[in-house]
C-alpha positions as CSV (number, residue, x, y, z in Angstrom):
1,M,-12.4,12.9,-0.8
2,S,-13.6,9.4,-0.3
3,K,-10.9,6.8,0.4
4,I,-12.3,4.6,-2.3
5,N,-11.8,7.4,-4.9
6,I,-8.0,7.6,-4.2
7,L,-7.7,3.9,-4.8
8,L,-8.6,4.0,-8.5
9,N,-5.8,3.3,-11.0
10,E,-2.2,3.3,-9.8
11,N,-3.2,4.0,-6.2
12,Y,-5.1,0.7,-6.0
13,T,-2.3,-1.1,-7.8
14,V,0.3,0.0,-5.3
15,L,-1.9,-0.8,-2.3
16,K,-2.7,-4.2,-3.8
17,I,1.0,-5.0,-4.4
18,I,1.7,-4.1,-0.7
19,H,-1.3,-6.3,0.4
20,D,-0.3,-9.3,-1.8
21,N,3.3,-9.2,-0.5
22,T,2.5,-8.8,3.2
23,V,4.1,-11.4,5.4
24,L,3.5,-12.4,9.0
25,L,6.6,-12.6,11.0
26,M,6.8,-12.9,14.8
27,G,3.2,-11.8,15.1
28,Q,3.5,-8.7,12.9
29,K,2.1,-8.3,9.4
30,Y,4.1,-6.1,7.0
31,C,5.3,-5.8,3.5
32,P,9.1,-6.0,3.2
33,L,9.3,-4.7,-0.3
34,S,11.1,-1.4,-0.9
35,Q,9.6,1.5,-2.7
36,T,11.8,0.7,-5.7
37,D,10.5,-2.9,-5.6
38,I,6.9,-1.8,-5.5
39,A,7.5,0.7,-8.4
40,S,9.1,-2.0,-10.5
41,I,6.2,-4.5,-9.9
42,A,3.6,-1.7,-10.6
43,N,5.5,-0.7,-13.7
44,I,5.7,3.0,-12.6
45,N,8.7,5.2,-11.7
46,R,10.0,5.4,-8.2
47,I,8.9,9.1,-7.7
48,T,5.3,8.3,-8.7
49,C,5.4,5.4,-6.4
50,G,6.7,7.6,-3.6
51,N,3.9,10.1,-4.2
52,I,1.3,7.4,-4.1
53,I,2.7,5.9,-0.9
54,N,2.6,9.4,0.7
55,K,-1.0,9.8,-0.4
56,L,-1.9,6.5,1.1
57,K,-0.2,7.4,4.3
58,N,-2.0,10.7,4.4
59,E,-5.3,9.0,4.0
60,N,-4.4,6.6,6.9
61,L,-4.5,3.6,4.6
62,L,-0.8,2.8,5.0
63,E,1.7,3.1,7.8
64,K,5.5,2.9,7.7
65,E,7.6,2.0,10.7
66,T,9.9,4.8,11.7
67,G,13.4,4.2,10.5
68,S,12.2,1.1,8.6
69,K,11.2,0.1,5.1
70,K,8.3,-2.0,6.3
71,Y,4.9,-0.9,5.0
72,I,1.8,-1.9,7.1
73,L,-1.8,-1.7,5.8
74,T,-4.3,-0.2,8.1
75,K,-7.6,-1.8,8.9
76,D,-9.4,0.6,6.6
77,A,-7.1,-0.3,3.7
78,V,-7.8,-4.0,4.2
79,K,-11.6,-3.4,4.4
80,I,-11.5,-1.3,1.2
81,L,-9.5,-3.9,-0.7
82,K,-11.9,-6.7,0.4
83,M,-14.8,-4.5,-0.7
84,L,-13.2,-3.8,-4.1
85,E,-12.4,-7.4,-4.7
86,K,-16.1,-8.2,-4.7
87,F,-16.6,-6.2,-7.8
């Protein structure tokens, strides 16, 4: 499956929310929002949000620090978002 295909609909929405809420702190970029926060902003339930986050991680578009709630976009995710924003 193409990585672009999985970003349609709620998948894209969740990734975009993480992107738009990414901060730079002490040289590291990450999104400090919790899964519950992301679900609320995306107007989806937490379980659906968790499934989407797992899908994005499995596709190597999103990383999560071990033992942390910090979500980090991969370089591929940033490239895809930039490409989609052109449309």
